[in-house]
N, C-alpha and C positions, 0 to 999 in steps of 0.2 A: 504494500500500500504506500503510495507516495505521500510526502509530508503534508500536502494540502488536504488530502482525503483524511489523514489522521487528525488534522486540526479540526476539520469540519465535523468529524464524528465526535471528537472530544467536546466541542461546543454544543452539539445537539444533545449529548447525554447530560451535560451539565445543566442545560436549560430545562430539560424534562424532569430532572431531579429536584430543581428548585420549586417549580410549580407556582400556581397562583391561588389566592384565596377564593374559594367557591362561595359566592353570595347568592342568597335567595331573596328576591323581591316579594314581599308578602303584604299586600294591601287589601282593603275592603273586608276586614274581619276584626273582631273585637280583641282587646288585649287578653281577655280570659281564654278565648278559643285559641289564640296564637300560643299562649303559655302551655296549653294542653298538647299542642303539636310539637313542642320543643324536642322531646325525645326522638320522635320520628324524623325531625329535621336533622338532628345530630347523627342519627343512624344512617341517613341518606348521604352523609359526607359533607354537608354544608358547614362552613366555618364562620359565616356571618349572615346577618339578616338586614334587609333594607326595609324600613317601615315608614308609613306616611307621617305627615306632620302631627306631632302629639299635642300641640298647643290649641287653646280655645280659638275657634274661628267664628264665622257668622251665625252659627246656630247648631243645635244638636244633630242636625242631618248633614251639616257641611263636611266634606271630605278633608278640609283643613287648609286650603290654599287661600281663602279669603280671610286672612289672619286678623284676630282682634287683640289678643293679649298673649305675648310670648312667655309670660311668667305664670300662666294658668295651664297646668297640665291635666286639669280635671279635678280641681280642688275648690273652685270658687263658683258661687251662684251668679253666673253672668250669661247673657245671651240666651236666656230661657232654660238653663240647666246647670248643674254642677259638673256632670260628666261631659266629655267630648263625645263625638260619634263613636269613638273606639273604647271608651271606658273612663275610669277614674285614675287619679294620680297613683294611689296605692296599687291598683291593678297594673299600671305601666311599670312601676318600680319592681313589682314582683316578677313581671315578664323579664325585665333586664337581669334581675338576680338569678332567675332560673336559667336563662340563656347563658350567662357567664359560668354557671355551675357546670354546664355541658360544654364549655369551651367555645361558645359562640359569641362573636362580637355583635353589637347592635348599632346600626347607623340609622338616622332618621333624616327626612327631608327638612332642612332648615330654610325657612322663608325669610330672606333678608332684603329682597328687592321692593316689596310692597306690603300693604295691609289689605283691608277688605274693600268693599265697594262704597261705603258711606264716606261722606266728606265732613270733617269737623268744621263747625262754623258755617254750615251751608245756609242757614237762616237763623232767626232769633231763637228758634226752638231747639236747635242742635248745638250742644256745647263745643267749645274749641278744644277741650281736653277729652274728646269723645273716645279716643284710643288711649288706654293707660300708658303714661310715660311719653306721650307725644303731644306736640302743639302744631297748628297749621304750618308754621315756618319750617317744620321738619320734612314737609312734602313738597313736591313739584305741583304748585297750585296757581290758578289764576285768581286774582283779587277783583271784586266787583266794585262799582262806584259806591255801593251801599255798605261796603266793608265786610262783605261775605266772601266765600271761597267756592271755586268750581275746579273740577278736574280739567286738565288739558286733553287734547285729542289722544287717542291711542297712536302708537308709532305708525306713521304713514309710509315711510321708506326704510325698509330694513337694511338698506345699503348705507344709510346715514348713521355714523357713529353717534353724533349728537342726539338724534332723535331716539335711538335705541336706549341711550343712557338717561334722557331727560323727559321723554314723553311716556305715555301710559301703556299698559299691557292688559288687554281684555277688560277694560273698564275698572281695573283695580287701582287704588290710590298709590301713587309712586313715591317711594321714600327718596330723599335727597342723600344718597349714599356716596356722592362724589367727595373725595378727600378735601379737607380744609374747612374754613369757616363760611365759605360762600355757597349759597343755594343757587344753582345756575339756571333755574327756571321757576321763579316765584315772583309774581307781580302782575301788573296790568297788561303786559304784552309778552308774547312768547320769547324766551331768551333773556328776560330781565333777571338781574341778579339781586339777591337779598342776603342778609346776614343770618346764618342759622342761630336759633335760640340756644343759649347756654344756661342750664338751670339744674336744680336738684330734681330728678325725674320721678323718684319714688319715695317721697318724704314719709309715707305711712308704712313703708316696707323695709325696715333696716336689715331684715334677713337676706335681702337681695345683694348686699354689699359685703365684701370679704377682706377689705383692708381698713386699717385705721392710720391716721397720720402720725409720723414720728419726727417730723421736722418741717421747717418752712418751705414753701414753694412746691410741695408735693401734690400730686393728684391721684385719685383713685383710678382714673382712666388710663394712666400710665403704669398701673400696677406698682405704685410706690407706697411706702409706709410699711406697716407690720401686717403680715397675713394672719387673719383670724378665722377664715373659713366662712362659708355660707350657713344660714340657718338661724333659728330663733335663739340659740345658745351661744352666738358668736360675740356677745358683749356689746354690740352696736345697738343703740336705742334711737327712738325718734328724736328725742331732745339732743342726742349726740350728733345726729345728722344735721340738725338745724344749727348747732353751735359750730360745726365744721363744714358749712354749706359750700364754701369755695373749693374744698378738697373733693367733694362729691359731685360738683357740677359737671355736666357732660354735654357735648354736642351729639347729634343723633347717631353718627357712626361709632362713637365710643360706646354707647349703650348696646348697639348691635354686636 
């Protein structure tokens, strides 16, 4: 066998030995049912699961892509129910625990481009803080002469980078995820810039924060300070958030 053939055989055998992680996409079923299937999934040879968005969306029948609250995994009475379409937060956590016990990784669809269909501040009856942790300035929105907000068009030309990044998708409200302090499509005309709001986004939920300041000039968004973990027992309180508001203030992409 000539040297090139030997090299090709060696590379082929090496590649086949390494292998790739076998992932199973498992949508449109409850967390409970999926948990019951974990032994079968492991026996079939899958090493990972891809599950749908686990967060609270537009309602109990929503599959999860018209997102409402990223911090609600089925534990808050919002949008008509406590559970999501797929179940409650304890059921989701149990699914992940059982999957890990069988050596299966769990990946979920993370929706970072948009929220739901509703517009904050659409009229006098719709609050500007409609989406928890968001204000109108966090979205690509058109302002009206009356001081209300409207969505822009959906992307008209998919060959236009600017439109893809700054216009809508399927009527969903588009988040200003572009880096920096400028919202590149917010105002009275398409393409008008505005300054993204910077504020303490979850003053009633200290369990959402995992750092405390240890020196001047630090910010939670930069993962600075002392790590204390998430959860109700992390020592962070509502009053502590208020006293250290500048440390916990964020622009929208820092929260995401």
